Structures are given as C-alpha cells and as structure tokens.
C-alpha positions, -999 to +999 in steps of 0.1 A: -307+086+042-284+111+026-250+110+008-225+139+004-210+141-030-182+163-043-176+168-080-158+191-104-178+211-128-153+239-136-150+244-099-154+220-070-189+216-059-204+197-029-240+186-027-260+164-004-284+140-020-313+125-001-328+091-008-363+082+003-365+046-012-367+018+013-347-013+007-361-045+020-337-073+026-353-107+019-343-138+039-323-143+071-287-132+074-261-156+062-245-178+088-207-186+087-199-223+080-185-246+107-150-244+093-151-206+094-162-207+130-135-231+141-108-212+123-119-179+139-119-194+174-085-212+171-052-196+179-031-185+149-002-207+140+031-188+144+063-202+131+096-188+142+126-194+120+161-193+134+184-166+119+209-178+093+242-191+105+263-167+083+253-131+079+261-119+044+287-091+045+283-059+026+307-054-003+323-019+002+296-002+022+300+035+025+333+038+007+319+020-024+288+043-023+309+074-022+332+063-050+301+053-071+286+088-064+318+105-074+320+085-107+284+093-114+290+130-107+320+130-131+299+116-159+272+141-152+298+169-158+307+153-191+272+153-205+262+183-226+235+207-214+204+200-236+181+225-219+189+261-227 
C-alpha cells in the first residue's frame, strides 16, 4: 500500500510513502440493526406544503435600490481620503 503526500518545506514537495505492515481486522463485520434495515427499505416521507395565500410585496423594489445607491454614493463623496 502506498500514500502520496504533498508538503511545503520552502518549496512544494511530493513524495510517495510505502507501508508494508499488515492490518488484521478481528471479528465479523458489524450488521445494521433491524430499525436501520426497515428505514432504508421504506419510502421517504415527503410533505408538500401549499403556498401562502398572500404573497408579500416588495417595498420599493428597483427604485428604492437606486435611490439608496445614490445616497450611499453621495456619502462616499463626502468622506475624506485617508489613503494618500
């Protein structure tokens, strides 16, 4: 088994490390519980909610945004330049 590693030691280096140790797994693999099996085989519950009766209206929309941008630009002109 080998692993590719990249590290930074003044410049980026990549090396491949080889492992020769064997790993023995003791015991049988874990089995899922009955509740997990039932949940995985059942159909997902999907709930559909109806849309609201009244759709909220936007206050101002594009006109409000343009006015707010103009006011913000005006205040930006009034600020002093702090970076020479």
